[in-house]
C-alpha positions in Angstrom: -101.2 35.0 35.7 -104.3 37.2 35.4 -106.6 36.8 38.4 -110.3 36.5 37.6 -112.4 39.4 38.7 -116.1 40.2 39.0 -117.5 43.5 37.6 -120.1 44.9 39.9 -122.6 47.7 39.4 -123.9 49.8 42.3 -126.5 52.5 42.7 -126.7 55.2 45.3 -129.2 58.0 45.8 -128.6 61.3 44.1 -128.5 63.0 47.5 -125.0 61.5 48.2 -123.6 64.0 45.7 -119.9 63.8 45.0 -118.9 62.4 48.4 -118.4 58.7 47.4 -116.1 59.7 44.6 -114.2 62.3 46.6 -113.8 60.0 49.6 -113.1 56.8 47.7 -116.0 54.4 48.6 -119.3 53.0 47.5 -122.0 52.3 50.1 -125.3 50.7 50.9 -128.2 51.7 53.1 -130.4 49.7 55.5 -129.0 51.7 58.4 -131.3 50.0 61.0 -129.4 46.7 60.4 -126.1 48.1 61.8 -122.9 46.6 60.7 -123.7 44.1 58.0 -120.7 41.9 58.8 -122.6 40.6 61.9 -124.9 38.6 59.6 -123.1 35.5 58.2 -125.6 34.4 55.6 -128.8 35.2 53.7 -131.1 33.6 56.2 -129.7 35.8 59.0 -130.2 38.8 56.8 -133.8 37.9 56.0 -134.6 37.6 59.7 -133.0 40.9 60.4 -134.9 42.6 57.6 -138.2 41.2 59.0 -137.3 42.5 62.4 -136.1 46.0 61.6 -138.2 46.7 58.5 -141.6 45.0 59.2 -143.5 47.3 56.9 -141.6 46.2 53.8 -143.3 43.5 51.7 -142.2 40.0 52.7 -141.7 39.1 49.1 -138.9 41.7 48.8 -136.8 40.2 51.6 -135.0 37.6 49.5 -134.0 40.3 47.0 -132.9 42.7 49.7 -131.0 39.9 51.6 -129.2 39.0 48.3 -128.1 42.6 47.8 -126.8 42.9 51.3 -125.0 39.5 51.2 -123.3 40.3 47.9 -122.1 43.6 49.1 -120.8 42.2 52.4 -119.5 38.8 51.5 -119.1 38.3 47.7 -117.3 41.5 46.6 -113.6 41.0 47.0 -110.4 43.1 46.7 -109.4 43.5 43.0 -113.0 43.3 41.7 -114.2 46.2 39.5 -117.1 48.5 40.5 -119.1 50.7 38.1 -121.0 53.5 39.8 -123.2 55.7 37.7 -123.5 58.9 39.8 -126.9 60.5 39.3 -126.0 64.0 40.4 -123.6 64.6 37.5 -124.4 61.9 34.9 -121.0 60.4 35.2 -119.9 56.8 35.1 -117.3 56.1 37.7 -115.1 53.0 37.5 -112.8 51.8 40.2 -111.3 48.8 42.0 -112.2 47.5 45.4 -109.4 47.6 47.8 -110.9 45.1 50.2 -111.5 47.4 53.1 -115.1 47.3 54.6 -116.2 50.1 57.0 -119.3 50.7 59.0 -120.0 54.4 59.6 -122.9 54.7 62.0 -123.4 58.4 61.6 -123.2 58.6 57.8 -125.1 61.8 56.9 -126.7 60.1 53.9 -127.8 56.9 55.7 -125.4 54.8 53.7 -123.4 53.4 56.7 -121.9 50.3 55.2 -119.0 51.1 52.9 -116.5 49.4 50.7 -113.4 51.4 49.8 -112.6 51.9 46.2 -109.6 53.1 44.2 -111.2 55.1 41.5 -109.6 54.5 38.1 -111.7 56.6 35.7 -114.7 58.9 35.4 -116.5 59.2 32.1 -119.7 60.9 30.9 -122.6 58.6 30.2 -122.4 59.7 26.6 -119.1 57.8 26.2 -120.9 54.4 26.5 -123.3 52.6 24.3 -127.0 52.8 25.1 -127.1 49.1 25.7 -124.3 49.3 28.3 -126.1 52.1 30.0 -129.3 50.0 30.1 -127.4 47.2 31.8 -126.2 49.5 34.6 -129.7 50.9 35.0 -130.5 47.6 36.7 -133.6 46.9 38.9 -131.5 46.5 42.1 -128.8 48.5 43.9 -126.0 45.9 43.7 -125.7 43.7 40.7 -123.2 41.9 38.4 -122.4 43.4 35.0 -122.0 40.6 32.5 -123.1 41.6 29.0 -121.0 44.8 28.8 -118.3 44.2 31.3 -115.6 44.5 28.6 -116.9 47.9 27.5 -116.5 49.3 31.0 -113.1 47.6 31.5 -111.8 49.0 28.2 -112.6 52.6 29.4 -110.0 52.2 32.2 -107.5 50.5 29.9 -108.1 46.9 31.0 -108.6 44.1 28.6 -111.4 41.9 29.6 -109.8 39.3 31.9 -111.5 36.1 33.2 -114.7 37.7 34.6 -116.2 35.6 37.2 -119.9 35.3 38.1 -120.7 34.3 41.7 -123.5 31.8 41.5 -124.9 32.0 45.0 -128.5 33.2 45.2 -128.9 34.3 41.6 -132.4 32.9 41.5 -133.5 35.1 44.4 -132.5 38.3 42.8 -135.6 38.8 40.7 -137.3 42.0 42.1 -140.9 42.2 43.2 -143.4 43.9 40.8 -143.3 47.3 42.4 -139.5 47.5 42.6 -139.3 46.4 38.9 -142.0 49.0 37.9 -140.2 51.9 39.6 -136.9 50.8 38.1 -138.4 50.7 34.6 -139.9 54.1 35.0 -136.6 55.6 36.1 -134.8 53.8 33.3 -137.2 55.4 30.8 -136.4 58.8 32.1 -132.6 58.2 32.0 -132.7 56.8 28.5 -134.7 59.8 27.3 -132.1 62.1 28.8 -129.2 60.1 27.2 -131.0 60.3 23.8 -131.5 64.0 23.9 -127.9 64.7 24.8 -126.6 62.2 22.2 -128.7 63.9 19.5 -127.4 67.4 20.4 -123.8 66.2 20.4 -124.2 64.4 17.1 -126.4 67.0 15.2 -125.2 70.4 16.5 -121.9 72.2 16.4 -120.9 74.5 19.2 -122.3 77.6 17.6 -125.5 75.7 16.6 -125.9 74.6 20.2 -125.8 78.3 21.2 -128.6 79.0 18.7 -130.6 76.1 20.1 -130.2 77.6 23.6 -131.3 81.0 22.4 -134.4 79.4 20.8 -135.2 77.5 24.0 -135.0 80.7 26.0 -137.4 82.3 23.5 -139.8 79.3 24.0 -139.6 80.2 27.7 -140.7 83.8 27.1 -137.4 85.6 26.6 -136.0 87.6 23.7 -132.6 86.1 22.9 -129.8 86.6 20.5 -126.5 84.8 19.9 -123.4 87.0 20.2 -120.6 87.1 17.6 -118.6 83.9 17.2 -115.4 85.5 18.5 -114.5 88.1 21.1 -117.7 87.3 23.1 -115.7 87.3 26.4 -117.4 84.1 27.5 -120.9 85.3 26.7 -122.6 83.3 23.9 -126.3 84.4 24.3 -127.9 87.5 25.7 -131.5 87.3 26.8 -134.0 89.7 28.3 -137.7 90.1 28.9 -138.4 93.3 26.9 -138.0 93.3 23.2 -135.3 96.0 23.0 -133.2 94.6 25.9 -132.9 97.8 27.9 -134.9 96.7 31.0 -133.2 94.6 33.6 -132.7 91.8 34.3 -130.4 90.9 31.4 -129.2 87.4 31.2 -125.7 86.7 29.9 -125.5 83.0 28.9 -122.5 80.8 28.4 -123.1 77.5 26.5 -120.8 74.5 26.7 -121.6 71.6 24.3 -119.6 69.1 26.3 -120.5 66.3 28.6 -117.5 66.3 31.0 -117.2 68.5 34.1 -116.9 72.3 33.9 -114.3 73.7 36.3 -114.6 76.9 38.3 -112.3 79.2 36.1 -114.8 78.9 33.2 -117.6 80.0 35.5 -115.5 82.8 36.9 -115.0 84.1 33.3 -118.8 84.5 32.9 -119.1 86.3 36.3 -116.4 88.7 35.2 -118.6 90.0 32.4 -121.6 90.9 34.6 -122.5 94.5 35.2 -125.4 96.2 37.1 -128.7 94.5 36.5 -127.1 91.5 34.7 -127.3 87.9 35.6 -125.1 85.0 34.6 -126.5 81.7 33.3 -124.1 78.9 32.5 -125.5 75.9 30.5 -123.4 72.7 30.0 -124.4 69.3 28.9 -122.2 67.7 31.5 -121.8 68.6 35.2 -120.1 71.3 37.2 -117.2 70.9 39.7 -117.9 71.2 43.4 -116.1 74.5 43.4 -118.4 75.8 40.7 -121.5 74.6 42.6 -120.2 76.3 45.8 -119.7 79.5 43.9 -123.3 79.4 42.6 -124.6 79.1 46.2 -122.8 82.3 47.2 -123.6 84.3 44.1 -127.3 85.1 43.7 -126.7 86.5 40.2 -125.4 83.1 39.0 -127.3 80.1 37.8 -125.8 76.8 36.6 -127.7 74.4 34.4 -126.2 71.0 34.0 -127.1 68.3 31.5 -129.9 66.8 33.4 -131.5 70.1 34.2 -131.1 71.2 30.5 -132.9 68.0 29.4 -135.7 68.8 31.8 -136.1 72.3 30.2 -136.1 70.8 26.7 -138.9 68.3 27.7 -140.9 71.0 29.5 -140.8 73.2 26.4 -140.7 70.5 23.7 -144.1 71.4 22.2 -142.9 75.0 21.6 -139.7 74.0 19.8 -139.5 74.7 16.1 -140.1 71.8 13.8 -136.4 71.8 13.0 -135.5 70.9 16.6 -138.4 68.5 17.1 -137.2 66.6 14.0 -133.7 66.6 15.4 -134.9 65.3 18.7 -137.9 63.1 17.9 -139.9 62.4 21.0 -143.4 61.3 21.9 -145.2 61.8 25.2 -145.9 58.7 27.3 -147.0 58.1 30.8 -145.0 55.9 33.2 -146.0 54.7 36.7 -145.1 57.0 39.6 -145.2 54.7 42.6 -142.9 57.0 44.5 -145.1 60.1 44.0 
C-alpha cells in the first residue's frame, strides 16, 4: 500500500552555497532559540520568539512559530522536500530520512537540520513557470499543493496520496512587509527565468555565441565569434582596442545549457590562454564546486553563471539591438526594496 506523503518546500539563504546538497540536509535558522525540539507547541514557540527576538514585529510571531513548528514536528520520514537553491538556480528534490539534528556552531546560522536523501537535481528551466511561482512562496517552510505532481514526476514518482497537515494553516499568512519583500524577490526570479527560457527557445548554440559577442560590445568591447569548428574551446574573442593587438584579450567560452558545468570544461578554456590573455566562461546554468575553486586560484579566469549573465543582460538591455530586445521583451518597473 502506498503511504501518503506531504510535499514540502523550503528556502535557505544563498550564502549556504552547495553545503546542504553535499551534506544531505535542509535547515532552518533562528539560532537564538537553540534546539527547536525543546518547544512542544506553537504557543511555546511564540513565547520563545518574543523573548529572544523582541525587536521583531509581534504580528509576525504566529507565522514564524508556524514555520518552526512545521519544520520540527510536522515533517516526517518519507515526506518529499523541494529545495530551490539560489546560488546555482537548481531545484533539488529529496526525501526526509526522519533524522533531526541541532548543530549549534553551524557556520551559516542554520543550526536546526533535517536530513535528506537527495533524489534529483534539475535546472529551474525544467519546470513550468507556475510551478516555480509556487515554490517562490512568502515563507521559508511551506506545503506544495498545486504542483506537487510536477515535482514528484521529475524524480520518477507518480503522485501518491499527498497529505496536507491542517494544523495552523490560518496563521501562515505573512505580515505585509514579509509579503512585500517576497513579491519583490519573486519578480526578480521570474524575470531571470523568462530571460533564460527565451534564450533557450530562440537561440541555437552558435546564435548564443553571437548574442554573447553582442553583449560584450554593448559593454564597450570589440568582439568576434570564432569559427564554428576547431575553436579549441574558445567561442568569442574580445578586446578593448579595435584591432585586438593590445592586452588584455578575452577568450570566451559560451555554454547554452542550464545544468552544471564541470571542471574539465573550464580547464579546456584555461589551456588556450597565452600571455596577456584572460578566460571568460559563460554558462546559463551553474558551475561545479571544483570549477569555482579553480576560479578563486586563477586570477586570469572569470566564471559567469546564469544568474550573473541575466544581470549583465538587464544592465545593458537598453543598448541591445532591436533584434534581441524583441526576442527578450522587457519593461522597466520599480519594486519595493525593504532590505536595502
